[in-house]
Structures are given as C-alpha cells and as structure tokens.
N, C-alpha and C positions, 0 to 999 in steps of 0.2 A: 522605461529603461532609464537607468541612472547613468550619470557621467561625472567624471572628475577631471579638472583641467590642471595640467602642470605648467609652471612658468616656462617661458621661452628659454631654451638651454644655451649656455655658453659653450657646452661640449655636447653636441647632439648624440654622439656615440655613447657617452656615459649615461645620459638620461634614458636613451632607448634601451640600453642594457638593463638598467634598473626597472624600467617598465615591464620588459619581458620577464624579468626575474620575479617581479611581484604580482604581475597581472594573473588573475585566475584563468588558466588555460583549459582548453577542451580536453579533459583527461581521457587518455586513450589507453585501453588495457594492454594492447599488444601490437607489435609490428610483425606482419607476415611478409617474408621475403620470397619473391618469385623470380626465377630465371628459367630460360628455355633449356638450360642444361643443368642437370643435377650436380651438386657439389657441396662442399662445406659451407654452412651458413645459409643454405637454400632450403626453405620450407616446402615449396611446391614448384613444379614445372608448368603448372596451369594457373592462369589468373582466376578462372572460375572456381577452382578448388580452394584457393586462398580466400576468395569472397565467401564461399560457402562455410568456411571455418571461422570467419570473422564474427565478432559481436559489435554492437553499437559502439562507436567512437574508436574502433580499431583503425590501423593504417595498413594498407597493402602497398608494399614498396616493390616496384618492378624494375628489374635490371634489364640491360640491353638485350633485345631479342625480338623475334617475330612469333606470334601466337595464332595458330589456325583455329580460332574459336570465336564464338559470340559470347560476350560476358553479360550475365544477367545479375542485377542488383535489386533485390526485393526485400521489403520490410526490414531494412536496417540502414543506419547512417554510418558512413565511413569516409576515409580519405583513400583514394586510389591514385597513386602518384608514380611517375617514372623517376628513377634515380637521376641525380644531376648528371647531365651529359649523355644519358642513355637514349637510344633510339628504340622506342617501344611501339611495335606495330601490332594492332589487333585486327586480324583479317576480316572477321565477321561482325565487327561493330559492337556497340554498347547498348544495353537496355536497362532502364530504371523504371520499376513498377511498384506501386503500392507502398509508399513510405509515409510515415506519420510526421506531424509537425515537429516533433522532437528528434527527427532523424535527418540532419543535414548531410549532404553528400558533396565532396569535392573531387573532381577529376582534374588531373593536371599532367601535361606533358605526353599525352597519348596520341597515336596516329591511327586513323582508319583510312586505308588507301582507296576504298571504293572499287575493289576488285572481286567481291563476292557476289555472284549472281543469285545465290540462294538467300543471302541476307543483304538486300540492297541499301539499307539505311545506315548512315554513319552512327547516329545516336537517336534513340527513341526514349522520351520521358513521358510516362503516363501515370496519372493518379499519384503524383508526388506531392504530398502535403507539406513536406519539409523543403528547405532551401536546396537548390542544386546550383553549384558553381562549377564552371568549366573554364580552365585556364590553359593557355599555351597548347591547345589541341588542334589537330588537323582532322576534320570530319568530312569525308567525301561520300556522297551517294554513288551507287554503281548502276550499270546497265542491268536490266532484268527482263525476263520474258513477260512478266506481268505489268511492265511499265517502268518508268524511271524511278530510281531511289532518291531520297532526300538527304541532304547533308545532316540535318537535325530536324526531328519532328517532336513537338511538344503539345500535349493535350491534357486538359483537365488537371492542371497542376498549379501550385501556389505561385511559383515564379522561378524562372531559370535565367542564370546570368552567364554570359560568355565574355571572356576577356582575352585579348590577343589570340584569337582563334581564326582558323581558315575553314569556312564552310562552303561546300560545293554541291550543287544538285547533280544528279546523275542523268543518264540518257537512256532511251530505249535501245534495242538491238539493231535498229536500222533495217528491219525486214517488213515487208508488206506496207501498210499505211504507216507513215512516219509518226512515231509517238512523240509527245512533247518532252521538253526538258523538265527535269525535276527542280523543285525549289531548293535554294541553299538552306533556308530555314522556314519552317511552317509552324504556326501556333494558333490555338484558340484561346489563349490566355496571356498573362504578362511575360514578356521576355525582355532582357536587357543585354545590349551588345556594345562592348567597349573596344576600341582600338583593334578592330577585327576586319577581315576581308570576307564578304558574303556574296556569292555569285550563283545565279541560276544555271542549270545545266543547258548545254547546247543540244539541239536536235541532232541525232546521229547522221553521219554521212550517208548519202544515197548508196544502197547496195543491191537494188533490184527494182523491178517495175512496181510502183505503188498501185494498189488495187483500184482505187476510185479517183485517182487524180487529186488527192487531198494535200493540204499543207498542215504544218503544226508550228506552234510558237515555242520560243525558248522558255525555259523555266523562269519564274519570278525569283529575284534575289531573296526577298522575304515575302511569304504568303501568310496573310492574317485572316483567319476565319472567325471573326468576332474577337480577335486577340488585340493586345496592346503592346506596341514596340517602343522601347526607348533605345536610341542609338547615339553613341558619342564617338567621334573620331574614327568612324568606320566607313569603309568602302562597300557600297551595295550596288550590284550591277545585275541586270537581267541577262539571261542566256540568249544565244543566237538562234534564229528561226531556221526552219528547214530550207534546204537549197532548192532553187528553181530547177525544173527538168521538163523534158518534152515527153509527154505520155502518148503511147501509140493509139489510144482511143480518144482521150480527152484533149489532146493537143498541148499547147504551151501552158505550163503551170508555173506561176511566179513563186518566188521565195516566200517562206512563212514569216510571220511577224516576230520581232524580238520580244523577249519577256519583259515585263515591267520590273523596275527596280524594286518597288514595294507595291504589292497588290493586296487588296483586302475587300471582304464582303461580310456584311452582317452588322447588326446594331452593336455599338460599343467599340467597333474597330477604330483604332487610333495609332498614330505614329508621332512621337516627339523626338526631334532631331537636334543635336548639338554638334557643330563641326562636321556634319555629314550631309552630302549631296548625292542622293540616289541617281542612278543612271539607268535608262532603258537599254535592253540588249539590242544588238545589231539585227536588222532584217536579214533573212536568209539570202545568200549570194545569188546573183542572176545566173541564168544559163542561156547563153546566146541572147535571143530576143525575149526570153522569159525573164520578166523584171525581178529586180531585187525586192525582197520583202520590206515592209514598213518597220522602222525602228520602234522598240517598245517605249512606253511612257515611263518617265522617272517615277511617278506615283500614280496609282489607279485604285482608289478606294470608293466603294459603294456602301453608304450607310455610316461613314466615319470621316475623319479628317486628319490632316497633317499639320503639326505645329513645329515650326523651326525657331528655336530659341537663339537669341543673340549671344555671342561669345564663342570662345574656343574650347576644345576638349582639354580636360585636366586628368592626371592619372598618377598612380603609384605602381611600383614594381619591385619585387624582392626575389633574389635568387633563392631557389629551394629545390629539394630539401637540403638542410644543413644539419650537422651533428653538434652535440654538446662541445663547447669550447672553440668551435669554428667561427670565422668572421661572418657577421651579418653584412650583406651588401644590398642596398636598395636605393631607389631614386624616386623623387617626387618631381612631377613635370607641371609647370604652371607658367603664367605670364610674368615677365620681369617686373619687379616692384610689388607684386602681390605678397601677402603674408600667408604662410602655410601652417596648417595644423594637421596632425595625424591622429586619427582615432584608432584605437586597438581594442578588440573584443575577443572573448573566448568562443563565440558562436557565429556562424553564418546566418544571414537572414534572407528571406525570399524577396524582400524589396518593398519599399514604399516610395512612390513617385512624389517628389517635392519640386513643383515647378518654380517656386520662389528661390530655390537653390540650384536650379538648372541641372538636377540630377536625381538619383535614386539612393535612398538610405538603405544600406545593405548589411549593417552590423546588428547582431543581437546583443543584449546587455549582459553584464554591466560593461560600460564603455569607459576607457581612459583616453583623455585627449591631451596630446603633447604639442606644445608650441615648437615649431621647427624653423622659425625665423623668416626672413624676407627672401623671395626668389631672386637670384642674381640675374645678370644680363644674359647668361646662357640659357635661362629658363629651367634649370635643373638643380635641385638640391640633393646632394649625396647624403645617404643615411647609412651610417656604419656602426658597428658594435661587435659584441661577442655574445654568442649564444650561451645562455645560462644553463646550468645542470638541471635536468628533469628530476622531479621529486616524486615521492609516493609510489615508487615502483613502476611508474609509467615509462614505456619504451618510446613513445612518440606523442606529439601534440601539434595541433594546427591552430594558428592564431589568424584571425581575420583583421585586416586593416583597410582603412579608407581615408583619403586625404580630403581636406577642404581648403579653399583659397579665398582670401578676403582682399578685395580691391579697395585700398584706402582712399582713392580719389572718387570713384563712383559709389562707394559705400554699398557694394554688392558682395555676395558670397556665392561660391559654386562648389558643389561636390564633384570629386573626381572618380575615376575608375578604381575599383577596389583591388586588393592584392592579398593573397594568402601567404603565410610563412609557416612551413612545416618543419618542426624540430624533431630530431631523432637521437636516440642514445648513441654514444660513441661506440664504434665498432660494428655498427649495422651496415 
C-alpha cells in the first residue's frame, strides 16, 4: 500500500476538501433509495429488494422506517446506510455470507431490536473474505425456542470491525430448564471493536418449575472460539445468571453464575485491549435462603491470553451520509499535546493488528495522510470542510478514514478507531 503525506494545514477544512476532491474514491455505480412507504424518489419499500438489485460498490440508502424482514447480503460488496437522522429498524436482523476479498461491506446506522423469535441473531457474518465494517449500529439477539440469540456472530471471515455499536446477547424463553444468556459477540476469527458497548444476555426470569433443579449462566460479553479480539474504548460485560428458587423436589437452588466479560476456548484465542476493562456479569439473585450466584470472571480464556496495552483509546468520527456541497463535520479524539494525522483511503480493509501502534490498520490503499495539527486541551480536533462534487456519473462514494496520534514526549504513536464518510449526489 502506498501513502502520501500532506503538510500540516493552516486551514484544515481547505486541505480536507482538497483531499476528498482529489482522492480516488470507491466508485459506486448507483444509489438505491429505500423507504417503508412508496413515494417519489423511492426505489424500493424492501431493503432486501434493494440489495438484490445492487451491484458491487453500490449504496443502499434507507430512509426512516421499520422493516419486517431479514436482510441477506451475499456475493457482493456495498454500503448499506441509514439516512442522516433516520431511525431504521430491521426486525429480522442482517446476514452476510460468501463475499470475496474485493467486496467490502459497510453497515451504518441500523437497528436490530432483538424481537424476532424466528431470527434470533442481530448480525451473522459467515465466509466473508472481504472487509466488513459496522458503524453506529444496535444489534440485539432475541429470545428463541432453540436457545438465546447473539448480538453478532462471526465465523470463518477475514475480519469484522464494529465502531460505536451496541451489541446485546439474547435470552431463552424462561420455560423448563433455564437456558443460558447469549453472547453479545461471538467469533472464531479476528474482530475489532471500538467505542462500543457489548453485553452478554441475562438468563430469563423464572416462569415455571424447572425440570431438574438446574441453573444457567449469563451470556459472555464476547465469546471467542479460537478467535482474536481487539477492543479499544469499549464496555464489555457478561450477563446475569439465573435466579435462585425453591424446587419442590430438589430443594433450594442457588442463583446461576454471571457470564464472563470475555470467554475463549481454543488455540490462538487472544484478546488485546486498549482502554477497555471487561467485567463479569452478576450472579443470579438469591431467593430467600437460596444463595445468590457467583459473579462471572472478567476474562476466562483457555488456550489463549489477554494483553492489556498501555494508553488510552483514540478515535475519529464523521457525520454521514452527506450530499454534494454540504458541510463535512468530523472530530478526532486524542490526548492533549499529541500530534494527529488522518489517513484517507478509497477502500475498507479487514484489518492488520499492529501492537507497536496499539491498534489495527484498517484502510486499503492507496492512502493519503493529512497532518491535522496538535490536539488541544479539550482532546478534540474539529474537522470541517465541504463535500466535493462526485464525478464520472457516480451517485455515491464511501471513503475510509483512520487517525493516528504521535506523543512528542514519549515518542510513541497510536492508531485510533476508523470512521467512514459516505458522499451522495445532491437531491438523493
């Protein structure tokens, strides 16, 4: 990957405008507009129909609404994004299957409420060879007859990145033997979580006589099955265990254990943490003389280990989507006195862990690097500008950005959380 470095700007807004205007963007053939109500300018009233119509590098723009469907994205790379300020609810969750390395996917601004018994997982990613970025999303697992759903489940994929997301494990239905809580996030490969809130599901409330006097644990915040987690600035908490109760045959049954913050089994299982302190879930509440359950462990890894890196979380954030000619509004978050740079690229990347930079490199090439100056006492650098016109008949484009921060005293550098910026034609 090549990179070019621009000098530190005296006017950040002008330099960023020029960079966005000149940078090679991820050319996208078309923008498909979805609304749950038909009307002028609306291409589809179903997100799935828009995805099915899309080609690689297209954008699916979703207006405010609730959609009673499960959305499947297979063998294509696209941007699926809620319009600015829109509340987009997908009742049946999201599924990404079988993408190629050249087919990156961005999901942004979507909510899965965890209310579908038939489709209990918020997000499933399987056999995704291309990068998957998930920003500003709410992904809840739901209760299910077959057991608890998961907030997000990742398997056999190159790398999935979550930024500013809320992930919640589901629960069982509370009938018969108490089922355990579901994990907020489960993976057998690399996952990267920034500035997010990840929690295991709680064991459901007691609703009848349990068959064999058993207890169950809360769900793990993150469950790794040979997977590798990088977490920065993230809350990770296990779920609450089953409540204590008095069984007519087995007597006093204490509460179940809380779920681990991070649980893992298998060779290669690892967790690298920056500004992240996992917490075990609470033990299930006592019932009279039936004792409260044990609290879950903050981390419980078999066959792997946890590395906590020194330093604080760093990040970038951009308001999106925006139209041609509209204002660009973004922020970089670092420690006062550090010097910041912002990398901009036309493609998302599945991620390369760089321990020496306390982060994960998440941009594909070619990369432009912009000097953004010194972080002030507030810890925030404002990034402003104007969105340039799209060219070549493209209706939309997504740009990937990632900041880095240099400490001039310690002579160290750290990568921050990435951020996408989606640009649309005026009038969409």
